[in-house]
N, C-alpha and C positions, 0 to 999 in steps of 0.2 A: 557164685561171684559175690563180691562184696568188699568190705574194708577190714583191715586189721590195724590196730594202733601200735606203731613201732617207733621208738626213739623220737617221739613227738610228732611223727608223720602219720597221717591217716592214709595208709597205702592201699590202693585199689588192686585187686587181682581177680582173674577169671579162671575157672577150671572147666575142662572138658576131657572126655575120654576116660580110659581106665588103664591100669597097669603101673609100671614103674614111673615115678615122677620125673618130668622133664620141665624145668623152669626156663621160660623164654623171656629175654630182656631186649627191648627195642632200642633203636638208635635215637640220636638227638632230634628233638622236636616231634618225636613219634609217640606211639601208644600201642597197646595190645593189637589194635586193628591193623597196624602196619606190618604185622607178621602173619597176616591171614593165610598166605600160601603155605607157610611152614605149619601152621596149626592144622590146616586141612590135610597136609601130607602125613602128619604124625598122629592125628586124633584117633585113628583106628588101632594104634599100637601102644600109645603111651597116655598116662595121666598128665595132661598139659596144664601148667600153671603160668599164665601170662600176667606180667606185672607192669603197671604204670609207675615209672620211677618218679622221684620227687619233682614236683612242678610240671609233670607231663600228664597228658590224658586226663583221667578222672581224679588223679592225685594232686590235691592243691599244694602249692608251695608253702614253705614255712620260713621263718626268719633264721636261715642257715645257708651258708654258701653251698653251691653245687660242688661236690667233691666225689670222685670215684670211691674213695675210702668210706665216706659216710653212707653213700647209696649202697655199697656192698654190705655194710652192717645192717641196713634196712632189710635187704633181701635175706641176710642170714637170720634175722629175727623172724621174718615171715616163714622161712623154712622150719624154724624151731616151733613156732606157734601152730603151724599146720601139721607138724609131725612128718615132714617129708624126707628128712635126711636119713642116710646120705642120698642126695638127689643128683641127677644129671642137670647141668646148667649150660644153656646156649645163649650167648650174647652177641649182638651185632653192633659194630661201630661204638657209639657211646656205651651201649649195653655190653659190648665186648670188653671194654675197659672195666666196667663194674664187675662182670663175671670173673675177669682175671684177678682183680683185687679180692674178690670173695674167696678164690682159691688160695691166694697168698695169706689172707687174714684168718680164714675160717675153713681150712682144708678138711677138717673132720666132717663138715656138712656136705661135701661133694663126693660123688662117686666118679663122675667123668665131667670134663670141661671141654666145651667147644667155643673157640673164639673166632668170630667171623669179621674180617675186615677191620681189625683194630690192632695197633702196634703196642709193643711193650715199652717203648720210649717215644717221646713226642717227635723226635727227629725221624721217626719211621714214616711219617707222612711225606708226600712229595712237597718240595719247597713252595710251589705255587698254591698248594692246598693250605699250607701253614700261613702263607701270606693272605689268603682269602678267608681265614677263619673270622667269625663274627667279632666286631668290636664290642667291648663291654659297655654298651651305650644303648639306652632305651630308644633313642631316636632311630637307631638302625632297625630295631624291631618294628617300629611304625612303618618303615619303608617296605617291610615284608608282609604287610596286610594284603589279603587276597590270594596269597600263595596257597598251594594244597596243604602245607603244614599248618598254616594259620587257619584255614577252613576246618581242618580236623580239630584243632584246639578250640575254636569257637563252638564246635558241636559238642565237645566232650567236657571241657574244663568246668569245674565248679565256679571259678571266677574268670570268665573270659577276658576281663580287663587286665589280667596279669600277664598277657602276652608280651608286652615290651620288657617286663621284668625278667621273664624267662629267657628272652633273647640276650639281655645284658648279662645275666648270670651264667648262661651257657658260654657266651663269649669270654667271660673272665676265666671260666674253667678251661676252655680249649687253648687259651693263650698262656697257661701256666706250664712251665717246664717240668718234665718228670722223666725218670729213667728207672725202670723196675727190673733191669737186666739181672742184677745179683739175686733178687728175690725169685725171679723166674727160674734161674739156674738151680735153685734149691727146691723147686716144686716136686712133689711126688704124685700128685693127682694125674691120672692118665688124661692127656690133653691132645685135642685135635685143633689145628690151625687151618682156616680156610680163607682164601682171598680170591678175587677176580684177577684175570691176567691184565686187565686195564683198570685196576683199582685206584683209589685215592691213597692207599697205603702202598709203599714201594714193595713189589714182590721180592726184591733183594733183601729188604728188611725182614719179610716173613721167613725167608730162608735163614737169616741170622737168628731170628726168634726160635725157629725150629732147632737150630744148632744149640741154643741155650738149654733146650729141653732134652738134649742128647741125640737129636736126629742129624743125619747127613754127615757123620764123621767116618763112616766105613761102609764097605760093601756088606750086605746082609748075609751073604753066603748062599750056597745052592739050596740049603734047607730053610733059609730064613732065620737061622738061629741068632744072628746078630742084628736082627731088625730092631729098631728102637721102639720103645713103648709109645712115644708120641707119633702123631700123624700130621701130614701136611698135604693139603689139596689146593691146587691153583686151577680155578674153573675157567675154561676158555670162552671167549666171546662175550664176557660180562664186565660190568663196571661196579663201582661202589653203590650206584643208584638203582641197580636192578638185580643184584645178586640174591637178595632175600625173596624175590618173586620168582626165581628160576627153579624149575623142578630139579635142576642139577644139584642144588644145595642139599635138599633132604636125601637125594640119592647117594651123595658122597658121605653124608654124616651118619645115615642109618646103620651101615655096617660097623662103624666105630662104636656106636652106642649099643649094638646088639652082640657083637662077637667078643670073645675074651681079649682083654687088653694086654699089650706087651708082647715080647717075643715068645715063640713056642718053647715049652719046657720039655 
């Protein structure tokens, strides 16, 4: 565990386990610790690299807006510096957006991609979720003091006083419109999409997302010959807020990371 200097950011990462590298990217206001259940499930099988993204956890913020694209470049630089590529990458929510941009921008560094509870365009969130996204305002962050996310930040952050700033910058990021559909349709990285059946991302959008990756267009045939290279899992009885803690997530993802990708030859 330690820091690497990438793109002006002193990026924190932790490693555990051995084998093929699997990079884990947390959600908004999170840190490596918030993926503890996944780390425990995969540690015996994979070399895990957990990353604290810009302004989160032990990675201090810098004078740069929060953007999926720039955070993806940070992770790309980490993969190169640690000699991990091509690596498998799993991202949840905010980290799912970063992982997706990493596949779009630096596909040569990825072996497989898992996007958990993250859309490929902003309108993939439910309308009420969009309406409730944080205001780009530091006073809103002040109102969130004492929450579990704030308590984690207070414990880990090099500058705990930056909490309102993180809140404002995250709000500004989440309220920006984006649509990566055309870039997703051009992806060649084997990709798995996962969401909860009661997620903050619309399951209908995840089916649309899957379709952009070549899935859901035809019957696979009795021998599976026309099965798409992409995968889609909708996990029952879960929400956006508990999916990363459920044993159903690693159970769904592990076969995709382990077995040959794509239709049988």
